[in-house]
C-alpha positions as semicolon CSV with decimal commas, in nm:
position;residue;x (nm);y (nm);z (nm)
1;X;-0,278;-0,687;-0,103
2;X;-0,308;-0,392;-0,265
3;X;-0,647;-0,358;-0,154
4;X;-0,526;-0,429;0,190
5;X;-0,222;-0,168;0,205
6;X;-0,454;0,119;0,068
7;X;-0,737;0,050;0,325
8;X;-0,423;0,014;0,614
9;X;-0,278;0,343;0,544
10;X;-0,584;0,576;0,446
11;X;-0,834;0,351;0,618
12;X;-1,096;0,313;0,317
13;X;-1,114;0,092;0,051
14;X;-0,941;0,239;-0,276
15;X;-1,276;0,153;-0,467
16;X;-1,523;0,271;-0,228
17;X;-1,358;0,608;-0,134
18;X;-1,258;0,924;-0,334
19;X;-1,049;1,256;-0,232
20;X;-1,213;1,581;-0,211
21;X;-0,881;1,772;-0,172
22;X;-0,732;1,625;0,126
23;X;-1,060;1,504;0,256
24;X;-1,152;1,143;0,180
25;X;-1,514;1,059;0,111
26;X;-1,678;0,681;0,109
27;X;-1,878;0,621;-0,241
28;X;-2,086;0,335;-0,351
29;X;-1,858;0,041;-0,501
30;X;-1,930;-0,049;-0,853
31;X;-1,818;-0,287;-1,084
32;X;-1,692;-0,023;-1,312
33;X;-1,522;0,145;-1,017
34;X;-1,236;-0,120;-1,005
35;X;-1,163;0,015;-1,361
36;X;-1,079;0,368;-1,248
37;X;-0,746;0,489;-1,116
38;X;-0,688;0,463;-0,741
39;X;-0,837;0,792;-0,566
40;X;-0,525;1,023;-0,482
41;X;-0,558;1,292;-0,192
42;X;-0,428;1,641;-0,298
43;X;-0,164;1,730;-0,047
44;X;0,034;1,392;-0,054
45;X;0,339;1,332;0,182
46;X;0,625;1,147;0,064
47;X;0,494;0,816;0,253
48;X;0,159;0,869;0,064
49;X;0,339;0,855;-0,251
50;X;0,532;0,537;-0,182
51;X;0,202;0,390;-0,054
52;X;0,037;0,479;-0,388
53;X;0,364;0,375;-0,605
54;X;0,318;0,007;-0,424
55;X;-0,055;-0,005;-0,449
56;X;-0,071;0,083;-0,822
57;X;0,222;-0,169;-0,897
58;X;-0,009;-0,449;-0,738
59;X;-0,345;-0,375;-0,873
60;X;-0,196;-0,354;-1,197
61;X;-0,527;-0,431;-1,410
62;X;-0,332;-0,644;-1,667
63;X;-0,326;-0,999;-1,447
64;X;-0,004;-1,110;-1,624
65;X;0,189;-0,832;-1,517
66;X;0,064;-0,852;-1,150
67;X;0,356;-0,937;-0,887
68;X;0,345;-1,256;-0,686
69;X;0,313;-1,239;-0,316
70;X;0,695;-1,295;-0,256
71;X;0,741;-0,968;-0,494
72;X;0,521;-0,766;-0,287
73;X;0,683;-0,874;0,045
74;X;1,054;-0,789;-0,100
75;X;0,962;-0,481;-0,215
76;X;0,809;-0,372;0,105
77;X;1,134;-0,495;0,280
78;X;1,332;-0,284;0,038
79;X;1,105;0,005;0,060
80;X;1,085;-0,005;0,475
81;X;1,449;-0,040;0,463
82;X;1,531;0,268;0,240
83;X;1,299;0,457;0,431
84;X;1,434;0,382;0,760
85;X;1,805;0,435;0,630
86;X;1,666;0,782;0,503
87;X;1,549;0,865;0,825
88;X;1,833;0,767;1,001
89;X;1,635;0,456;1,231
90;X;1,659;0,070;1,160
91;X;1,365;-0,154;1,047
92;X;1,215;-0,360;1,328
93;X;0,961;-0,458;1,020
94;X;1,172;-0,636;0,830
95;X;1,337;-0,791;1,100
96;X;0,975;-0,922;1,229
97;X;0,853;-1,001;0,875
98;X;1,177;-1,274;0,800
99;X;1,116;-1,437;1,148
100;X;0,974;-1,791;1,073
101;X;0,873;-1,808;1,507
102;X;0,498;-1,630;1,496
103;X;0,504;-1,679;1,898
104;X;0,700;-1,409;1,888
105;X;0,437;-1,168;1,819
106;X;0,137;-1,348;1,954
């Protein structure tokens, strides 16, 4: 989930990329790369910081400390809701994610 979130936000895998300033560069992936920290761009927005924080939480190196999927869902919903409140809007993402009728989104 953390790799997917990172790739969705930045456009690349966290283990196959690095930032040089604010420019992302694709690098060779190796087994040791996953032991390194997540690459961060120099000029980060507030939204970038939120994504980094969540991705680092999900990609905890100690397996016993990693969150379960339901924990990730709740944290994302809370983060989206808080961000929407700060921006003065409302969150349709949270409403869509809790709707059990998949046909509404096909």
